[in-house]
N, C-alpha and C positions, 0 to 999 in steps of 0.2 A: 501400328498396324492394326488391322480390322479383324475382330473375332466375334462370332455370334454366340450369345449364351442364352440361358432360359428366358430371361425376362428384359435383357438388355443386350445392346451392342458395345463392345468394349474396344475403345481406341487406346493404343499403347504406344509409347516412345522409349527409345533406347537411352536418351540423353536429355536432361533439362536444357542443354544448350543447343539441341538440334534446331535448325532453322525452319520456322513455319512459312514465313512470307518475306518478301523483299519488296520494299517500296521504290517509287519512282526515283528517290534520291539516293538509292543505293544502300539504304539503311536496313539492317537485318532485324527481324522480330522473331526472337528465339521462343522455344516452347515455353520456357519458365515465365516469360513476361506475358505471353499470350494466354497461359493457364490462368494466372492471377487475374487477367482481364475477364476471362470466362467466369471465373468465381465470383468477382464483383457483380457481373451481369446477373449471374444466377441469383445472387442474394436480393438483387433489385426485383427480379421477376417473382420470388416468393412473396413479396410485399404487395403485388398488385392483385386485384379481383378478376376473376375471369379467365377461361382457358383459351380462347381464341384471340390470337394476337397478330395484327397488321405489321409485317416487317417490309419496309422499303428503307434501304441504306445504301447510298451510292458509294461510300467508302467500303472497298472490298474487304479490308481488314476487320472493320466493325461489323460489317455484315457477317463474317465468319463467327465473330465472337458471339453475336446475338443468336445465330442460328444454332450453335453447338450448346449455348446455355439453355434456349428454349427447348432443345431436344433433349437435355438432361432432365428438365422439368416435365417432359412429357406433353408439352402444349400443342395446340393446333396452329400451325404457322400459316398464315395467308400472305402470300407474296403478290405484292402489286406489280403489275407489268412494268410500270414506269412511274416517276414522281410527278407527273401532270396532276393538278388539283382535281380534275374530274375523275381521272383514274383512281386516285387516292380515296376520293369519296365514295365511289363505287365499291372498292375493297373494303373500306371502313364499315359497310353496312353488314359484313359477314364477321365482324371483330367485336370483341369487348373493350380492347384498348390497343394502343400503337406504341411500337417499340420506338424509343426517341434518342435518349442521351448516349454519349460515348464513354469508353472505359479506357484508362491509361495503361493500366497493368501494373501499378505500382504495388509491391508485395505488402500484404499486412503482416507486421512482425510475428503475430501469433501463428501465421500460417505461412512463413517464409519458404519452407521446403516445399517445392511443387511436387505433387503426386505425378507419376509417370503414366496414369491410367485415367480414362474417363468413361463413365458408364451412360450411354444414350438410351432413353427409354424406348421400348417398343410400342408404347402408347402414343408416341409423337406422330402427327399427321402433317402433311404439308398440302396446301392447295394453291393451284396455279390458275391464272386468268389466261385463256387462250382463245384466239379468235380464228385461227387458221386462215382460209381465204375469205370467209364470210363477212368478217368485220364486226359480228355481234359477240361480244365477249362472254364466255362461259366458264364457270368455275369448275375445275377438275382436282379431285382430292386423290392423294396417294399416301399410303403409310410410308414412314420412314424406312421400314424394313424393305419395301418394294425397292427404294432408291439405293439402299446400301446393297441389295442383291445385285443390282446392276453395276454398282461399283465393282463388285467381285468379279463379274463377268468382263468388264473393261480391263481389269488387272489380268485375268486369265488370257484374254485375247491379245492383248497389246503390250503387257507390262515387261515381257521378256526383252523387247526391242529398246526400252527406255532405261538410262542409267538412273541410279538411285538420287543423284544430285540434280537431275534435269529440272529446270525451272518451267512451270506450266503457266502460259500466258495467253490472252485471247482477246478477240474483238467483240465477243458476245456477253450479254448482260447475265450476272448471276441470278438475276430474279427470274430468269427463263430455265426451264428444266435441263436444257442441253448445256447452258453455261454452268449451271449449279452442279451437275454431275461431272462434267469434264474439267472445268476450271477450278472447282473447289473440293468436292468430295472425294474424287478420285485422288488427287494429290494428298489431301489431308489425311485419307485412311491408309495411304501407302508411304507416308513419311517422305513426300516430295515437296519442296517449297513451291508456293504458288505466288503470282504477281497480282496484286489486288486492284491495280489500275486497269480499266477497260481501254484497249488499244483501238486506235483509229487510223493511224498513219504508217506507212512503210518505213518511215524515218524512226519511229519507236521500235519496231522490230529489229532494225539495223543496230541501234544503240544497245539493245538487250544482247544481241548475238555477239557484240563485241567484248562482253564480259562474261556469258553464261552459255551452256548448252540448253536449248529451249524446245518445247513442245508447243506448238501454236493451235489454238482452238478458234475456228473462224467460221463465218458465214459465208455462203456461196457468193453474195453481194459483195463482201470485202474481197475474197480471192478473186472475183473477177475485175474488181476495179484497180487492183494493183497490177497494172499493165507494165511497170517498170520494174518487175520482179528480178531482173537481171542485176540490180544494184546489190542483191543479196548473195550473188554467186560467190564472191570470195569468202563468204562465211558459211557456205552450204554445208560444211561438215560439222557446223554447231547446231543444225536443225535435226532433231530426233525425230520428229513426225510433224505432219500437218493434218488436222481434222477438219471436216466440214459437215454441216447438218443444217436443216431447215428447208431444203429443196435440192433438187439435182443440180450439179455444176453444169454449166454451158459447155458444150463439146470441146470448144477451143481452150478451155481453161486448164485441164490437166496436162496436155502436151506442153503448154507454156512453162509449167512448173517442172516438168520432167527435163525439158531442154535447159532451163536456166539453173536448176538446182540438183538435178539427178535425183529428183524426189517427187512422187506422185502423191497428191493429197488422198487421204482416206475419207471416203464419203460414208455417213452413217444415216441409215434410214429407220425412221421411227416417228413416233408422236408422243405428245404429252400423256395421251391416254394409254398407250401400249408400251412406252419406254423404247429402247433399242431393239430393232428387229433384224437389221442385216447391215452389212458394210461391203464395200468394195474399193479397189484401187484400179484405175482403167485409163486407157488412152483413147478409147473409142466408145461412141454411145451404146454398142451392143454388147457390153461387158455385163455379165450376170452379178446379181447379189448374193453374197454368202451370208447364211443366217448365223447369228450369234450362237455360242455354246448353250445348249439348253432349250433354245427356241425351236419348236416343232411346226411344220409348215403344211398346209393343205389349201384346197380351194374348193369353192361351191360351184353350183351348176352356171353361175354367171362368169366364172373365172375369178371371183373376188378371193382375195387372200384371207384365209382363216388361221390363226396361229394360236398355240399353246406356249406359255412363256412364264419363266420364273419372275418376270418383271411385272406381271398381272397378280391380282389378288388371288390367294390360295392357288397359284400356278394355273390360273383358269385359261378359258378360251376366249378369243376376241375375233369378231367378225369385222373385217375392214371394208372400206369401200375402194380399195386398191385393186385393179385389175392385173392379174399376174399370168404367166406361163411357167409352171414349175418344170424344172430341169431335172432335180433329183430330191432327195429327202431334205436338203439343206440349201439349195439354190434355186433361184428364179429370175425371170426377166420381168421387169416393171413395165406396164403397159398403159399407164394412166389412170386417172381417178374415175370410177363408174358414176360418181355424183357430178361430174363435169361432162356427161354426155346430155345433149340438148336436141330440141326438136325445132327445125325451121321449115316452114312450108311442108310439115309432115315427114320430113326427112331427118334421120338421126345423124348427129355431127358430134364427134369427139373432140372437144376443144384442145386437149393435150396433143392429139394427132396432128391437128391444124397448126399448132404452134411449132411443133417439131419439124413439120413438112416446110412451113415458112422460113425456118432456120436453115434449110438446105440452100436457100438462096444466097448467092454471092454478095447481095445488097443487105443482108441481115445478120446481126449478132445475136439478138434475143428477141423473143416475142411473147405477149400474153393476150390471150383472146377472152372476151367476156360478152354476154348477152345483156344489153341495155333495154330497159323497160319503158323508158320515157324519152322522147314524146311517143315513140312507138317501139315495138320489139325489133331490135336491129342487132346484128352481129357487129362487134367493134374489135379492132385490133391495136394493140399498142407495141410499137416496135423500136428497138434500139439498132440504129443503122451501122453497117460496117463503114470502113473508109470508102469503099466503092459506093456504098448507098448514099453516104454524105455528099459524094461528088456529084451523084444523079440529082439529089434534092437541090443542090446549090446551083447547078448548071441548067436543069430542065424543070424544077418546080415540083410541088407537092401533088399536083394532079397527075402529071406524068409518072411520078413515082408510085402513086396509088395504082395506076393502070398496070405498071411493070409487076407490081407484086401481085395483082389479081391474075395476070397472065401465068405467073409462076404457079399459083394455087390451082388454076384451072387443069393443070396437068395430073392432079389428084382429086379435085373436088368439082361437084357440079356447080353451075353458075349461081343457082338460088342459094348456095352453101357459102358464097364468098362474103368477106366483109364489106360492110357498107360505109363505115367510118373508120379513119385512121388517125392515129397521133404518133409522132415521132419524138423520141427523148433521147438524151444522152446515156440515160441509165433507168432500169425499171425501179419503181418506187417501193422498193423492199423496206419492212420496218426493222426494228432493232432485232427481232427474233429470226430475221431471214425469210419472212413471209411476205406475200403480196395481197395485203388486205383488198378485198374487193371495193370498199368505200374509196380507197385512194385511186384506183383505177377509174371508177365511176366519175370521181371529180374531175378527171381529165377531160370529160366530155360535157 
């Protein structure tokens, strides 16, 4: 369990045999073995020079060992977004050394007895690379205390519906703040086992559910991709909860899960900078967001969300670029990003509004709009077609489909605000963090 003390955060366990993690071969990694791995890693860290450490470890179990050992040592942990050489090189510019080797957990005879408490330093900081929708990576640093305060919020908000033995598994990377919080820190701090392997396929969910009660931590892209979710219906009583974050779910997705599993995904709204802000379960697009406990909401003259949160430094205030309609002290409707309002022919256009209206067409499942700068300034639209849209594309061709979508958009937007260029995909190019990097959309044109 997690407890805050003067200079440390204390993690404690009731038994050395308590299961920390379960690997893909069904092998249990108990606390005693994990503790000795952490101690080996900690001793290795003490022999290194420098306080800023690059951590990229695709093995989720080794990632947990390194993360906790570095936190005990009070280091600055820089998390690379992925393992690509250029990404690692970028992250390494901010670090003194890189975490590398793995630790087996063999007990030292001199310290064979595992302590049932670990003390994490409040001096520990973590830095994440995030690009949002811009594609330009930026480094965002947070204290370990901010993250652990958010873990406490998650437990207060959702812990009552989860059994202690529930296995936590997910499709999102531990290198990203959402995956780190939900897949690792939350279960670790509340004595629930986590599944180290990052899931990709519905069949992996199915295999886990045959043996365990499971919480799934997913991205909107993965939840939308699993269109055969009915395969899990016979095991629906083993699913404790489904979480989604990184962007809004398409309107068709929540009802599909409700129908197949009798369970709505819980959408989480927030960012690397702010931490979690709000959550909702909904069948319709017009469902409001509910603020997490301790998060206070306000809006400025533009309608932009302003929040005060325990997930911010010193419980501070943060000005977002999210346009909202406040419904009460703790709920709101999200109305898109203010930084995605553009001007065409001297007329203002909200790209989120255009995307949403486009999705009202029976021909469209999802859409993403962007302004191209080359060879000239143009509005472009990337579309995932419905079955009806695919049929039109195959029988009538792209030009006819372009015209049908323009006619649909003309119901709401002036002709000068209609897209000039279209691309049709089977899925939007979300990255591993559930974002739509601008660079990936631009590359389509």
